[in-house]
N, C-alpha and C positions, 0 to 999 in steps of 0.2 A: 201454232200461234202461242206466243209467249204470254204468260200471265202478267198483268200490270204489277209494277212494284208496290210493295206494302206502303199504304198511306196515299196511293194514287187517287186523285179526285177528292181528297180531303181538304176542308177549309178550316184553318185554325184562327181563332180570334182570342183576344185577351181582355180580361176585366180586372180592375183593382178595387177591392172593397176596403173601406176604412171606417172603423168604429172609434170615435173620439171620446177618450176617457174624461172623467171629471175628478173631483177630489178623491173619491174612493175607488176609482176604476182606472186601469191603465188604458192607453190607446193601443189599437192593434190594426194590422194591415194584412190582407190576404190577396195573393195573385192567383187568378184562375185562368187556365187554358181550356177553351171549348173547341172540341173537334167535331166537325159535322161532315156528312157525306155530301156529294154533289147536289142532291135534292134538298139539302138543308136539314136532314134528319140528324140529330145529335148522336154521336157514337162514343164520346168520352168527355169527361170533365176532370181535369187534373189540377190539384192544388200544387202550384209550382213554388210559391214563396210565402213565407210567414215572417211577420215582424211584430214585436211587442216592445213597447217602450216602458221604462221604469215608471212607477207611480209618481206623479207630480212633474213629469217632463213638460216643459213649456211648449205651447202649441207652435211657436216659431221653430223649434227644433223638429217637431213632427212634420211641419210643412217642408222644411229643408230636406229631411231624409226622404219624405214621400216624393218630392220633386226629383231627387237623385235616383231613386228606384225607377221612376217612370221615364227618365231620360235614357235608360238602358234598353237596348233592343231586346225583345221585340215589342216593348211596351209603349213605343213612341206614339202609337195611334189608339192606345187603350183608354177607355173612359174611366173616370174615378168616381165611384159610388160612395157617398159619404153619409153616414148616419148622423144627422144633425138634431135628433130628438131632444137631447138634454143640453146641448151646448148653444144652440141658437144660430141664427143666420149670420151674425157678425163674425163668429169664428170660421164658419165655412167660407165666408167671403175672403178670408186670408188665403185660402187655397185657390180660390178662383183667380185672384190677382197674381199669385206666384206660379201657378201651373197652367200653361197654355194647352189645355186639353178639355174634352167634353167632361163637364162636372154634373153629377146627378145627385142632388141633395134628397135624402130620404127622411121622412118623418114617420116613425113607427107608431102605429095606433092599435087599439084593441077592437077595431071594427071588423067588418067582413068584406068591404069592397076596397079595391085598389083604384086610385084615380090620380090624375095629374092636376095640380092646383094651378090657378091663373098665373102664379109667380114662376111656374115651370118646375117647382118642387114636386116630389111624389109623396103621396100619403099611402103607406103600405101596411096592411094588417100584419101583426106579428105571426098570425096564423099562416099567411102565405110564405113568410120567410122561413118558418120552421118546416112547412110542408115541402118546400123545394129541396131541402137537405134530405128529408126522409125519402122523398120520391126518387132522387138520384141514387141514394144508397141502396134502396130496395131494388132498383133496376140495374144495379152493378155498373153504374156509369161514372161514379165519383171515386177517385183514388187520391191518396195522400202520400207525401214523401216521408216514408218511415224513418229515414236516417236524419231528418232535420231535427235540430236541437229543440225546436218548439212543438214538435209533433205530439209529444206526450202531454203537453199543456193543452193542446187542442182536443186531444182524445178525452182527457179528464173533463174538460168543459162540456163536450158533447155527451159524455156519460151522465153528468150531473144536471144537464138541461132537460127538464121533464115537464110533462103536462100536468096542470092542476085544474081541478073543477071547483068552482066557487059554490057558495050556498045557493046562488041563483041558477045553478046548473050551466054556467058559462065556462068555457075552457080558457085557461090562461097558460102562458108559456114562460117559464123563468127557471133560473137555477133552483135546484132542489132545496138548498140551504141558503140563507141570506148571505153567508160568508163566501159562497161560490161566485166566481167571476163568469161573465159570459161575453167578454169583449171580443175574443177570437171567434166565437160562434156567430156573433152578429156581423162581424166583418166578413166571414165566410158566407153567411146567408145573404148579405147585401150584394156581394159579387155574383153569387149564383143566381139570385133572383133577376138581376139585370141581364146577365148572360143568357138566361133561359127565357126571358120575356118575349124575345123576338121569335122564339120557336113555337109559340102558341100558349094556350091557357095552361097554367100549372095545375097538375093533378093533385087536389087536396083530399081525395077520397080515402087515402090510407094514412091519415094523420094518426099519430100514436094515441092510444087510449090513456086514461088517467094513470099517472104514476110510472109510465114507461119512459125510458130515456131515448134520446135520439139514436143511440147505438143499439137499441134493443133488437132491431131486425136487420142490422148491417151484416151483409154476407162476408164470409172469409175472403181475404185477399184485397180488401179495399185500401190497405195501407202499403201496397206495392211489395215487390219481391225483395227490396233492399234499398240502401241509401241511393238517392238520386245524385247524379253528377251536376255540376253547375251548368246552367243553361244560358245565362245572360252575360254578355260582355259588359264589364263595368263593376264587377265585384259584388253583385247582390248575392248574399249568402243563401245557399239552398241546402 
């Protein structure tokens, strides 16, 4: 009896995460491929696309580029998960009107519980967003395109994104220095959170201790064996 071909029985889905920048932060986009076995168990999360706009890029340009990315296969059915925490509902509505796709607005909070608001938006603790990255890295399920021009930027953001403990003994998650950016980390986290949400409760038990970066426990090999080749018809750079 012949063995089934590699990848047989696997189900692949795609999620696009978008962090909308403000006056001091650029906007960033991350494309995630989630591969699962026939029983739904996730076997791999691959970061397939990275995009970062220059500081001050008008939102209309971000909308147009995001729409172009999502019109390329295999993203035609992918949801768009948007961090609307700082920019507000009005900016996110621009994407809703321009992109005919499932839109998931996310409001990042400092709380402990994730819940859906009556408006359909999601309220998501930063704790959950950070924990899903740490969990997938620790389980060797998350890989990145090492040859991508923005991969080093993402790595630097992950390295500088650390846990802080306040005077009240509450954990907070932010860039280690005020000058550090976290736009690509948040775009990655939003896409992974939504992609993983259907698989069950996110394991937050191994969240990093104070002062440790998101890459502190990342195993070797998560950045892949080498540059990835283009995957999308339509010219999306990988």
